All heavy atoms as a GROMACS GRO file, in nm:
protein
  539
    1MET      N    1   0.108   0.215   0.846
    1MET     CA    2   0.132   0.077   0.819
    1MET      C    3   0.082   0.009   0.703
    1MET      O    4  -0.022   0.055   0.658
    1MET     CB    5   0.079   0.002   0.942
    1MET     CG    6   0.146   0.032   1.080
    1MET     SD    7   0.078  -0.087   1.201
    1MET     CE    8   0.217  -0.077   1.322
    2GLU      N    9   0.150  -0.075   0.647
    2GLU     CA   10   0.102  -0.137   0.524
    2GLU      C   11   0.001  -0.242   0.557
    2GLU      O   12   0.003  -0.315   0.656
    2GLU     CB   13   0.228  -0.203   0.461
    2GLU     CG   14   0.207  -0.252   0.325
    2GLU     CD   15   0.325  -0.296   0.255
    2GLU    OE1   16   0.435  -0.228   0.266
    2GLU    OE2   17   0.329  -0.403   0.200
    3GLN      N   18  -0.092  -0.268   0.466
    3GLN     CA   19  -0.194  -0.366   0.485
    3GLN      C   20  -0.136  -0.499   0.457
    3GLN      O   21  -0.060  -0.514   0.363
    3GLN     CB   22  -0.310  -0.326   0.384
    3GLN     CG   23  -0.383  -0.207   0.437
    3GLN     CD   24  -0.494  -0.170   0.340
    3GLN    OE1   25  -0.473  -0.181   0.222
    3GLN    NE2   26  -0.612  -0.124   0.391
    4SER      N   27  -0.173  -0.603   0.522
    4SER     CA   28  -0.141  -0.735   0.503
    4SER      C   29  -0.233  -0.797   0.387
    4SER      O   30  -0.322  -0.746   0.349
    4SER     CB   31  -0.150  -0.818   0.632
    4SER     OG   32  -0.275  -0.838   0.665
    5THR      N   33  -0.186  -0.920   0.358
    5THR     CA   34  -0.257  -0.991   0.244
    5THR      C   35  -0.405  -1.011   0.287
    5THR      O   36  -0.485  -0.989   0.190
    5THR     CB   37  -0.182  -1.121   0.218
    5THR    OG1   38  -0.048  -1.096   0.180
    5THR    CG2   39  -0.259  -1.199   0.109
    6TRP      N   40  -0.431  -1.062   0.402
    6TRP     CA   41  -0.572  -1.084   0.437
    6TRP      C   42  -0.662  -0.957   0.437
    6TRP      O   43  -0.777  -0.964   0.393
    6TRP     CB   44  -0.586  -1.154   0.564
    6TRP     CG   45  -0.564  -1.065   0.692
    6TRP    CD1   46  -0.451  -1.067   0.763
    6TRP    CD2   47  -0.654  -0.988   0.753
    6TRP    NE1   48  -0.465  -0.968   0.859
    6TRP    CE2   49  -0.584  -0.928   0.856
    6TRP    CE3   50  -0.798  -0.967   0.732
    6TRP    CZ2   51  -0.661  -0.844   0.944
    6TRP    CZ3   52  -0.844  -0.872   0.820
    6TRP    CH2   53  -0.790  -0.809   0.928
    7GLN      N   54  -0.610  -0.854   0.482
    7GLN     CA   55  -0.667  -0.729   0.464
    7GLN      C   56  -0.707  -0.686   0.315
    7GLN      O   57  -0.814  -0.648   0.297
    7GLN     CB   58  -0.596  -0.612   0.530
    7GLN     CG   59  -0.575  -0.633   0.691
    7GLN     CD   60  -0.474  -0.553   0.738
    7GLN    OE1   61  -0.360  -0.554   0.688
    7GLN    NE2   62  -0.493  -0.493   0.865
    8LEU      N   63  -0.607  -0.700   0.239
    8LEU     CA   64  -0.627  -0.670   0.092
    8LEU      C   65  -0.743  -0.774   0.032
    8LEU      O   66  -0.815  -0.725  -0.041
    8LEU     CB   67  -0.497  -0.677   0.018
    8LEU     CG   68  -0.400  -0.573   0.046
    8LEU    CD1   69  -0.268  -0.591  -0.024
    8LEU    CD2   70  -0.450  -0.421   0.019
    9LYS      N   71  -0.734  -0.885   0.078
    9LYS     CA   72  -0.838  -0.988   0.030
    9LYS      C   73  -0.977  -0.951   0.069
    9LYS      O   74  -1.068  -0.958  -0.006
    9LYS     CB   75  -0.801  -1.122   0.085
    9LYS     CG   76  -0.677  -1.191   0.009
    9LYS     CD   77  -0.661  -1.327   0.066
    9LYS     CE   78  -0.544  -1.398  -0.005
    9LYS     NZ   79  -0.517  -1.532   0.035
   10VAL      N   80  -0.995  -0.907   0.200
   10VAL     CA   81  -1.126  -0.852   0.235
   10VAL      C   82  -1.170  -0.737   0.163
   10VAL      O   83  -1.280  -0.732   0.114
   10VAL     CB   84  -1.123  -0.815   0.394
   10VAL    CG1   85  -1.232  -0.741   0.440
   10VAL    CG2   86  -1.095  -0.943   0.482
   11ILE      N   87  -1.078  -0.644   0.144
   11ILE     CA   88  -1.117  -0.519   0.073
   11ILE      C   89  -1.153  -0.555  -0.082
   11ILE      O   90  -1.252  -0.522  -0.129
   11ILE     CB   91  -0.998  -0.416   0.073
   11ILE    CG1   92  -0.986  -0.361   0.219
   11ILE    CG2   93  -1.024  -0.308  -0.030
   11ILE    CD1   94  -0.862  -0.291   0.246
   12ASN      N   95  -1.066  -0.643  -0.136
   12ASN     CA   96  -1.102  -0.677  -0.283
   12ASN      C   97  -1.229  -0.770  -0.296
   12ASN      O   98  -1.312  -0.749  -0.380
   12ASN     CB   99  -0.987  -0.760  -0.336
   12ASN     CG  100  -0.867  -0.684  -0.368
   12ASN    OD1  101  -0.878  -0.561  -0.396
   12ASN    ND2  102  -0.753  -0.740  -0.360
   13GLU      N  103  -1.262  -0.854  -0.182
   13GLU     CA  104  -1.374  -0.921  -0.190
   13GLU      C  105  -1.506  -0.839  -0.175
   13GLU      O  106  -1.604  -0.860  -0.230
   13GLU     CB  107  -1.380  -1.039  -0.084
   13GLU     CG  108  -1.486  -1.130  -0.082
   13GLU     CD  109  -1.479  -1.215  -0.214
   13GLU    OE1  110  -1.373  -1.254  -0.262
   13GLU    OE2  111  -1.594  -1.255  -0.260
   14LEU      N  112  -1.487  -0.730  -0.088
   14LEU     CA  113  -1.605  -0.646  -0.071
   14LEU      C  114  -1.630  -0.579  -0.206
   14LEU      O  115  -1.737  -0.562  -0.248
   14LEU     CB  116  -1.566  -0.531   0.029
   14LEU     CG  117  -1.575  -0.580   0.179
   14LEU    CD1  118  -1.520  -0.481   0.259
   14LEU    CD2  119  -1.727  -0.607   0.210
   15LYS      N  120  -1.533  -0.541  -0.278
   15LYS     CA  121  -1.542  -0.481  -0.420
   15LYS      C  122  -1.607  -0.568  -0.510
   15LYS      O  123  -1.708  -0.547  -0.582
   15LYS     CB  124  -1.408  -0.430  -0.466
   15LYS     CG  125  -1.352  -0.308  -0.401
   15LYS     CD  126  -1.221  -0.256  -0.453
   15LYS     CE  127  -1.160  -0.150  -0.371
   15LYS     NZ  128  -1.035  -0.115  -0.425
   16ASN      N  129  -1.555  -0.701  -0.514
   16ASN     CA  130  -1.616  -0.797  -0.603
   16ASN      C  131  -1.768  -0.829  -0.570
   16ASN      O  132  -1.825  -0.842  -0.673
   16ASN     CB  133  -1.544  -0.932  -0.588
   16ASN     CG  134  -1.411  -0.920  -0.648
   16ASN    OD1  135  -1.360  -0.841  -0.725
   16ASN    ND2  136  -1.311  -1.013  -0.602
   17GLN      N  137  -1.800  -0.821  -0.442
   17GLN     CA  138  -1.933  -0.847  -0.409
   17GLN      C  139  -2.015  -0.718  -0.400
   17GLN      O  140  -2.138  -0.716  -0.382
   17GLN     CB  141  -1.952  -0.908  -0.270
   17GLN     CG  142  -1.878  -1.051  -0.264
   17GLN     CD  143  -1.904  -1.111  -0.134
   17GLN    OE1  144  -1.996  -1.076  -0.053
   17GLN    NE2  145  -1.821  -1.212  -0.100
   18GLN      N  146  -1.959  -0.609  -0.438
   18GLN     CA  147  -2.024  -0.476  -0.441
   18GLN      C  148  -2.078  -0.447  -0.308
   18GLN      O  149  -2.207  -0.409  -0.299
   18GLN     CB  150  -2.116  -0.458  -0.556
   18GLN     CG  151  -2.055  -0.473  -0.685
   18GLN     CD  152  -2.147  -0.454  -0.798
   18GLN    OE1  153  -2.286  -0.480  -0.795
   18GLN    NE2  154  -2.092  -0.419  -0.917
   19ARG      N  155  -2.018  -0.474  -0.197
   19ARG     CA  156  -2.056  -0.451  -0.051
   19ARG      C  157  -1.977  -0.344   0.005
   19ARG      O  158  -1.865  -0.312  -0.033
   19ARG     CB  159  -2.040  -0.581   0.017
   19ARG     CG  160  -2.114  -0.703  -0.028
   19ARG     CD  161  -2.270  -0.697  -0.013
   19ARG     NE  162  -2.321  -0.819  -0.056
   19ARG     CZ  163  -2.451  -0.839  -0.019
   19ARG    NH1  164  -2.538  -0.764   0.025
   19ARG    NH2  165  -2.507  -0.962  -0.062
   20SER      N  166  -2.023  -0.291   0.108
   20SER     CA  167  -1.957  -0.190   0.192
   20SER      C  168  -1.897  -0.247   0.316
   20SER      O  169  -1.926  -0.352   0.361
   20SER     CB  170  -2.052  -0.077   0.228
   20SER     OG  171  -2.155  -0.119   0.316
   21GLN      N  172  -1.802  -0.169   0.372
   21GLN     CA  173  -1.748  -0.203   0.508
   21GLN      C  174  -1.854  -0.198   0.604
   21GLN      O  175  -1.858  -0.283   0.702
   21GLN     CB  176  -1.641  -0.109   0.549
   21GLN     CG  177  -1.513  -0.136   0.475
   21GLN     CD  178  -1.395  -0.054   0.529
   21GLN    OE1  179  -1.399  -0.002   0.646
   21GLN    NE2  180  -1.295  -0.028   0.450
   22ALA      N  181  -1.961  -0.119   0.590
   22ALA     CA  182  -2.079  -0.096   0.682
   22ALA      C  183  -2.153  -0.238   0.675
   22ALA      O  184  -2.189  -0.304   0.791
   22ALA     CB  185  -2.158   0.013   0.663
   23TRP      N  186  -2.167  -0.285   0.548
   23TRP     CA  187  -2.244  -0.412   0.546
   23TRP      C  188  -2.169  -0.529   0.613
   23TRP      O  189  -2.224  -0.609   0.672
   23TRP     CB  190  -2.268  -0.448   0.398
   23TRP     CG  191  -2.314  -0.579   0.366
   23TRP    CD1  192  -2.454  -0.605   0.362
   23TRP    CD2  193  -2.249  -0.707   0.343
   23TRP    NE1  194  -2.466  -0.754   0.342
   23TRP    CE2  195  -2.346  -0.814   0.338
   23TRP    CE3  196  -2.113  -0.740   0.345
   23TRP    CZ2  197  -2.310  -0.938   0.306
   23TRP    CZ3  198  -2.085  -0.867   0.324
   23TRP    CH2  199  -2.173  -0.973   0.297
   24LEU      N  200  -2.024  -0.538   0.589
   24LEU     CA  201  -1.953  -0.629   0.642
   24LEU      C  202  -1.953  -0.640   0.801
   24LEU      O  203  -1.957  -0.735   0.862
   24LEU     CB  204  -1.813  -0.635   0.592
   24LEU     CG  205  -1.704  -0.743   0.649
   24LEU    CD1  206  -1.766  -0.882   0.607
   24LEU    CD2  207  -1.571  -0.712   0.588
   25ALA      N  208  -1.953  -0.514   0.846
   25ALA     CA  209  -1.950  -0.500   0.999
   25ALA      C  210  -2.080  -0.551   1.049
   25ALA      O  211  -2.080  -0.620   1.155
   25ALA     CB  212  -1.929  -0.355   1.033
   26ARG      N  213  -2.193  -0.515   0.987
   26ARG     CA  214  -2.315  -0.572   1.033
   26ARG      C  215  -2.330  -0.718   1.020
   26ARG      O  216  -2.362  -0.789   1.125
   26ARG     CB  217  -2.435  -0.507   0.956
   26ARG     CG  218  -2.473  -0.366   0.990
   26ARG     CD  219  -2.602  -0.316   0.930
   26ARG     NE  220  -2.600  -0.337   0.790
   26ARG     CZ  221  -2.547  -0.243   0.697
   26ARG    NH1  222  -2.497  -0.135   0.733
   26ARG    NH2  223  -2.566  -0.268   0.562
   27GLN      N  224  -2.281  -0.766   0.915
   27GLN     CA  225  -2.299  -0.911   0.904
   27GLN      C  226  -2.199  -0.990   0.994
   27GLN      O  227  -2.235  -1.099   1.045
   27GLN     CB  228  -2.257  -0.955   0.749
   27GLN     CG  229  -2.352  -0.911   0.651
   27GLN     CD  230  -2.490  -0.948   0.666
   27GLN    OE1  231  -2.518  -1.068   0.680
   27GLN    NE2  232  -2.582  -0.862   0.669
   28ALA      N  233  -2.085  -0.935   1.016
   28ALA     CA  234  -1.986  -0.998   1.109
   28ALA      C  235  -2.009  -0.967   1.264
   28ALA      O  236  -1.939  -1.015   1.349
   28ALA     CB  237  -1.846  -0.970   1.069
   29GLN      N  238  -2.101  -0.878   1.282
   29GLN     CA  239  -2.127  -0.833   1.420
   29GLN      C  240  -2.015  -0.760   1.481
   29GLN      O  241  -1.979  -0.791   1.599
   29GLN     CB  242  -2.193  -0.944   1.506
   29GLN     CG  243  -2.324  -0.988   1.448
   29GLN     CD  244  -2.398  -1.089   1.530
   29GLN    OE1  245  -2.323  -1.160   1.618
   29GLN    NE2  246  -2.521  -1.110   1.517
   30ILE      N  247  -1.951  -0.673   1.406
   30ILE     CA  248  -1.830  -0.601   1.455
   30ILE      C  249  -1.868  -0.459   1.445
   30ILE      O  250  -1.928  -0.414   1.334
   30ILE     CB  251  -1.696  -0.634   1.363
   30ILE    CG1  252  -1.666  -0.788   1.375
   30ILE    CG2  253  -1.595  -0.546   1.397
   30ILE    CD1  254  -1.576  -0.830   1.278
   31GLU      N  255  -1.831  -0.367   1.523
   31GLU     CA  256  -1.847  -0.228   1.522
   31GLU      C  257  -1.778  -0.180   1.395
   31GLU      O  258  -1.658  -0.213   1.352
   31GLU     CB  259  -1.786  -0.152   1.638
   31GLU     CG  260  -1.864  -0.189   1.760
   31GLU     CD  261  -1.994  -0.112   1.765
   31GLU    OE1  262  -2.016   0.005   1.709
   31GLU    OE2  263  -2.088  -0.166   1.844
   32GLN      N  264  -1.847  -0.092   1.315
   32GLN     CA  265  -1.783  -0.039   1.193
   32GLN      C  266  -1.650   0.021   1.210
   32GLN      O  267  -1.561   0.005   1.132
   32GLN     CB  268  -1.877   0.055   1.118
   32GLN     CG  269  -1.835   0.098   0.970
   32GLN     CD  270  -1.934   0.174   0.901
   32GLN    OE1  271  -2.048   0.190   0.946
   32GLN    NE2  272  -1.891   0.221   0.792
   33SER      N  273  -1.643   0.104   1.322
   33SER     CA  274  -1.516   0.174   1.341
   33SER      C  275  -1.409   0.079   1.372
   33SER      O  276  -1.279   0.093   1.330
   33SER     CB  277  -1.532   0.274   1.453
   33SER     OG  278  -1.569   0.203   1.578
   34ALA      N  279  -1.438  -0.038   1.441
   34ALA     CA  280  -1.333  -0.134   1.474
   34ALA      C  281  -1.293  -0.202   1.356
   34ALA      O  282  -1.177  -0.244   1.340
   34ALA     CB  283  -1.398  -0.227   1.577
   35LEU      N  284  -1.376  -0.246   1.260
   35LEU     CA  285  -1.346  -0.304   1.127
   35LEU      C  286  -1.259  -0.216   1.050
   35LEU      O  287  -1.160  -0.264   0.992
   35LEU     CB  288  -1.471  -0.340   1.055
   35LEU     CG  289  -1.451  -0.397   0.915
   35LEU    CD1  290  -1.380  -0.527   0.924
   35LEU    CD2  291  -1.586  -0.408   0.849
   36ASN      N  292  -1.296  -0.083   1.052
   36ASN     CA  293  -1.203   0.007   0.974
   36ASN      C  294  -1.062   0.014   1.032
   36ASN      O  295  -0.968   0.019   0.963
   36ASN     CB  296  -1.270   0.154   0.987
   36ASN     CG  297  -1.194   0.250   0.888
   36ASN    OD1  298  -1.098   0.307   0.941
   36ASN    ND2  299  -1.244   0.255   0.777
   37ARG      N  300  -1.054   0.014   1.164
   37ARG     CA  301  -0.922   0.012   1.235
   37ARG      C  302  -0.847  -0.104   1.196
   37ARG      O  303  -0.729  -0.122   1.176
   37ARG     CB  304  -0.935   0.031   1.372
   37ARG     CG  305  -0.963   0.174   1.411
   37ARG     CD  306  -0.953   0.206   1.572
   37ARG     NE  307  -1.042   0.114   1.645
   37ARG     CZ  308  -1.158   0.140   1.677
   37ARG    NH1  309  -1.229   0.244   1.641
   37ARG    NH2  310  -1.227   0.043   1.754
   38MET      N  311  -0.912  -0.221   1.199
   38MET     CA  312  -0.855  -0.349   1.164
   38MET      C  313  -0.804  -0.351   1.013
   38MET      O  314  -0.695  -0.397   0.994
   38MET     CB  315  -0.953  -0.468   1.184
   38MET     CG  316  -0.893  -0.606   1.157
   38MET     SD  317  -1.010  -0.731   1.181
   38MET     CE  318  -1.135  -0.700   1.059
   39LEU      N  319  -0.889  -0.299   0.924
   39LEU     CA  320  -0.846  -0.306   0.782
   39LEU      C  321  -0.743  -0.213   0.758
   39LEU      O  322  -0.659  -0.226   0.654
   39LEU     CB  323  -0.977  -0.275   0.694
   39LEU     CG  324  -1.077  -0.391   0.692
   39LEU    CD1  325  -1.195  -0.352   0.612
   39LEU    CD2  326  -1.019  -0.526   0.649
   40ASN      N  327  -0.721  -0.107   0.843
   40ASN     CA  328  -0.616  -0.004   0.823
   40ASN      C  329  -0.493  -0.039   0.921
   40ASN      O  330  -0.410   0.043   0.935
   40ASN     CB  331  -0.661   0.133   0.844
   40ASN     CG  332  -0.753   0.179   0.742
   40ASN    OD1  333  -0.705   0.178   0.623
   40ASN    ND2  334  -0.882   0.207   0.769
   41ASN      N  335  -0.491  -0.158   0.964
   41ASN     CA  336  -0.377  -0.208   1.041
   41ASN      C  337  -0.355  -0.132   1.177
   41ASN      O  338  -0.242  -0.118   1.212
   41ASN     CB  339  -0.257  -0.219   0.962
   41ASN     CG  340  -0.178  -0.344   0.988
   41ASN    OD1  341  -0.221  -0.435   1.047
   41ASN    ND2  342  -0.037  -0.340   0.944
   42LYS      N  343  -0.466  -0.085   1.238
   42LYS     CA  344  -0.447  -0.003   1.349
   42LYS      C  345  -0.494  -0.083   1.475
   42LYS      O  346  -0.495  -0.033   1.587
   42LYS     CB  347  -0.522   0.122   1.340
   42LYS     CG  348  -0.457   0.214   1.238
   42LYS     CD  349  -0.529   0.355   1.219
   42LYS     CE  350  -0.466   0.425   1.108
   42LYS     NZ  351  -0.536   0.553   1.096
   43ARG      N  352  -0.544  -0.204   1.455
   43ARG     CA  353  -0.603  -0.286   1.564
   43ARG      C  354  -0.598  -0.436   1.529
   43ARG      O  355  -0.623  -0.472   1.415
   43ARG     CB  356  -0.749  -0.244   1.580
   43ARG     CG  357  -0.807  -0.321   1.691
   43ARG     CD  358  -0.948  -0.278   1.720
   43ARG     NE  359  -1.014  -0.367   1.833
   43ARG     CZ  360  -1.131  -0.333   1.874
   43ARG    NH1  361  -1.209  -0.227   1.832
   43ARG    NH2  362  -1.178  -0.405   1.972
   44ASN      N  363  -0.560  -0.514   1.620
   44ASN     CA  364  -0.559  -0.660   1.610
   44ASN      C  365  -0.698  -0.708   1.648
   44ASN      O  366  -0.760  -0.654   1.740
   44ASN     CB  367  -0.451  -0.721   1.691
   44ASN     CG  368  -0.317  -0.688   1.642
   44ASN    OD1  369  -0.292  -0.670   1.522
   44ASN    ND2  370  -0.218  -0.674   1.724
   45PHE      N  371  -0.742  -0.813   1.588
   45PHE     CA  372  -0.874  -0.886   1.616
   45PHE      C  373  -0.850  -1.025   1.657
   45PHE      O  374  -0.767  -1.094   1.610
   45PHE     CB  375  -0.962  -0.884   1.494
   45PHE     CG  376  -1.060  -0.756   1.504
   45PHE    CD1  377  -1.020  -0.632   1.518
   45PHE    CD2  378  -1.193  -0.791   1.490
   45PHE    CE1  379  -1.104  -0.525   1.525
   45PHE    CE2  380  -1.291  -0.681   1.491
   45PHE     CZ  381  -1.246  -0.548   1.514
   46PRO      N  382  -0.940  -1.068   1.754
   46PRO     CA  383  -0.932  -1.206   1.785
   46PRO      C  384  -0.971  -1.299   1.680
   46PRO      O  385  -1.042  -1.257   1.582
   46PRO     CB  386  -1.036  -1.216   1.904
   46PRO     CG  387  -1.087  -1.076   1.928
   46PRO     CD  388  -1.034  -0.996   1.821
   47GLN      N  389  -0.932  -1.426   1.683
   47GLN     CA  390  -0.962  -1.519   1.572
   47GLN      C  391  -1.113  -1.531   1.548
   47GLN      O  392  -1.166  -1.546   1.435
   47GLN     CB  393  -0.904  -1.655   1.610
   47GLN     CG  394  -0.923  -1.758   1.508
   47GLN     CD  395  -0.828  -1.713   1.372
   47GLN    OE1  396  -0.718  -1.679   1.387
   47GLN    NE2  397  -0.895  -1.738   1.260
   48ASP      N  398  -1.205  -1.522   1.650
   48ASP     CA  399  -1.341  -1.547   1.624
   48ASP      C  400  -1.398  -1.424   1.534
   48ASP      O  401  -1.488  -1.453   1.458
   48ASP     CB  402  -1.423  -1.556   1.755
   48ASP     CG  403  -1.425  -1.422   1.845
   48ASP    OD1  404  -1.314  -1.364   1.845
   48ASP    OD2  405  -1.515  -1.401   1.900
   49LYS      N  406  -1.343  -1.314   1.541
   49LYS     CA  407  -1.386  -1.200   1.467
   49LYS      C  408  -1.338  -1.212   1.320
   49LYS      O  409  -1.406  -1.185   1.214
   49LYS     CB  410  -1.334  -1.066   1.521
   49LYS     CG  411  -1.392  -1.025   1.655
   49LYS     CD  412  -1.545  -1.012   1.652
   49LYS     CE  413  -1.583  -0.972   1.796
   49LYS     NZ  414  -1.716  -0.978   1.805
   50MET      N  415  -1.216  -1.278   1.309
   50MET     CA  416  -1.158  -1.300   1.172
   50MET      C  417  -1.253  -1.403   1.107
   50MET      O  418  -1.287  -1.411   0.992
   50MET     CB  419  -1.017  -1.346   1.182
   50MET     CG  420  -0.929  -1.257   1.254
   50MET     SD  421  -0.922  -1.093   1.169
   50MET     CE  422  -0.771  -1.111   1.093
   51ASP      N  423  -1.285  -1.504   1.182
   51ASP     CA  424  -1.382  -1.622   1.136
   51ASP      C  425  -1.510  -1.555   1.096
   51ASP      O  426  -1.565  -1.597   0.987
   51ASP     CB  427  -1.401  -1.728   1.244
   51ASP     CG  428  -1.283  -1.792   1.280
   51ASP    OD1  429  -1.174  -1.796   1.204
   51ASP    OD2  430  -1.285  -1.857   1.387
   52ALA      N  431  -1.557  -1.458   1.166
   52ALA     CA  432  -1.693  -1.395   1.131
   52ALA      C  433  -1.674  -1.321   0.997
   52ALA      O  434  -1.778  -1.313   0.917
   52ALA     CB  435  -1.732  -1.298   1.241
   53LEU      N  436  -1.551  -1.251   0.976
   53LEU     CA  437  -1.539  -1.187   0.838
   53LEU      C  438  -1.547  -1.290   0.733
   53LEU      O  439  -1.620  -1.258   0.630
   53LEU     CB  440  -1.404  -1.122   0.855
   53LEU     CG  441  -1.384  -0.992   0.940
   53LEU    CD1  442  -1.256  -0.941   0.925
   53LEU    CD2  443  -1.488  -0.890   0.906
   54ALA      N  444  -1.470  -1.394   0.742
   54ALA     CA  445  -1.469  -1.495   0.631
   54ALA      C  446  -1.617  -1.554   0.616
   54ALA      O  447  -1.662  -1.564   0.495
   54ALA     CB  448  -1.380  -1.606   0.673
   55SER      N  449  -1.683  -1.578   0.713
   55SER     CA  450  -1.817  -1.634   0.705
   55SER      C  451  -1.908  -1.525   0.646
   55SER      O  452  -1.985  -1.563   0.551
   55SER     CB  453  -1.870  -1.661   0.849
   55SER     OG  454  -2.002  -1.715   0.830
   56ALA      N  455  -1.906  -1.411   0.677
   56ALA     CA  456  -1.987  -1.300   0.624
   56ALA      C  457  -1.957  -1.284   0.483
   56ALA      O  458  -2.046  -1.256   0.388
   56ALA     CB  459  -1.969  -1.156   0.696
   57LEU      N  460  -1.844  -1.300   0.433
   57LEU     CA  461  -1.804  -1.288   0.291
   57LEU      C  462  -1.817  -1.412   0.219
   57LEU      O  463  -1.805  -1.422   0.091
   57LEU     CB  464  -1.656  -1.234   0.283
   57LEU     CG  465  -1.624  -1.106   0.331
   57LEU    CD1  466  -1.478  -1.080   0.335
   57LEU    CD2  467  -1.687  -1.000   0.231
   58ASN      N  468  -1.870  -1.521   0.285
   58ASN     CA  469  -1.888  -1.650   0.224
   58ASN      C  470  -1.765  -1.706   0.153
   58ASN      O  471  -1.772  -1.744   0.037
   58ASN     CB  472  -2.009  -1.641   0.125
   58ASN     CG  473  -2.068  -1.779   0.101
   58ASN    OD1  474  -2.058  -1.866   0.184
   58ASN    ND2  475  -2.122  -1.800  -0.021
   59ILE      N  476  -1.648  -1.684   0.214
   59ILE     CA  477  -1.527  -1.749   0.178
   59ILE      C  478  -1.463  -1.819   0.281
   59ILE      O  479  -1.497  -1.790   0.408
   59ILE     CB  480  -1.430  -1.639   0.115
   59ILE    CG1  481  -1.395  -1.541   0.231
   59ILE    CG2  482  -1.483  -1.577  -0.016
   59ILE    CD1  483  -1.287  -1.431   0.193
   60SER      N  484  -1.383  -1.920   0.254
   60SER     CA  485  -1.315  -2.000   0.366
   60SER      C  486  -1.217  -1.926   0.438
   60SER      O  487  -1.150  -1.832   0.377
   60SER     CB  488  -1.262  -2.129   0.313
   60SER     OG  489  -1.146  -2.102   0.234
   61LYS      N  490  -1.194  -1.962   0.556
   61LYS     CA  491  -1.087  -1.907   0.637
   61LYS      C  492  -0.949  -1.929   0.568
   61LYS      O  493  -0.864  -1.833   0.574
   61LYS     CB  494  -1.073  -1.947   0.783
   61LYS     CG  495  -1.206  -1.907   0.853
   61LYS     CD  496  -1.201  -1.967   0.996
   61LYS     CE  497  -1.233  -2.108   0.994
   61LYS     NZ  498  -1.257  -2.186   1.114
   62GLU      N  499  -0.930  -2.050   0.509
   62GLU     CA  500  -0.805  -2.074   0.436
   62GLU      C  501  -0.778  -1.984   0.318
   62GLU      O  502  -0.675  -1.941   0.303
   62GLU     CB  503  -0.818  -2.226   0.388
   62GLU     CG  504  -0.811  -2.329   0.508
   62GLU     CD  505  -0.952  -2.334   0.575
   62GLU    OE1  506  -1.054  -2.309   0.516
   62GLU    OE2  507  -0.959  -2.385   0.688
   63THR      N  508  -0.890  -1.955   0.247
   63THR     CA  509  -0.867  -1.861   0.141
   63THR      C  510  -0.836  -1.714   0.186
   63THR      O  511  -0.745  -1.650   0.133
   63THR     CB  512  -1.010  -1.851   0.054
   63THR    OG1  513  -1.031  -1.983   0.005
   63THR    CG2  514  -1.001  -1.752  -0.052
   64LEU      N  515  -0.903  -1.680   0.287
   64LEU     CA  516  -0.874  -1.541   0.340
   64LEU      C  517  -0.738  -1.529   0.398
   64LEU      O  518  -0.670  -1.431   0.380
   64LEU     CB  519  -0.983  -1.510   0.454
   64LEU     CG  520  -0.965  -1.372   0.513
   64LEU    CD1  521  -0.992  -1.270   0.414
   64LEU    CD2  522  -1.081  -1.354   0.626
   65PHE      N  523  -0.680  -1.633   0.471
   65PHE     CA  524  -0.558  -1.620   0.545
   65PHE      C  525  -0.446  -1.689   0.461
   65PHE      O  526  -0.326  -1.700   0.515
   65PHE     CB  527  -0.561  -1.671   0.679
   65PHE     CG  528  -0.676  -1.603   0.758
   65PHE    CD1  529  -0.785  -1.653   0.791
   65PHE    CD2  530  -0.642  -1.468   0.790
   65PHE    CE1  531  -0.882  -1.582   0.870
   65PHE    CE2  532  -0.733  -1.384   0.856
   65PHE     CZ  533  -0.858  -1.446   0.898
   66SER      N  534  -0.466  -1.743   0.345
   66SER     CA  535  -0.355  -1.817   0.267
   66SER      C  536  -0.272  -1.701   0.190
   66SER      O  537  -0.318  -1.597   0.166
   66SER     CB  538  -0.408  -1.911   0.176
   66SER     OG  539  -0.490  -1.849   0.078
   0.00000   0.00000   0.00000
């Protein structure tokens, strides 16, 4: 499956901040394996988890999902 825009934004933001998926998972309190499945379009996540990602990356939800 192809990655969506928000997934690419998360991946790019991690690169820009020189952070790992493991770091993001810890900050957002999401299992690392679940985050990986989400970023690879193999799992849907509830809105509160998406909010946690934006917060952990210190970007607005609007920026992440626009």
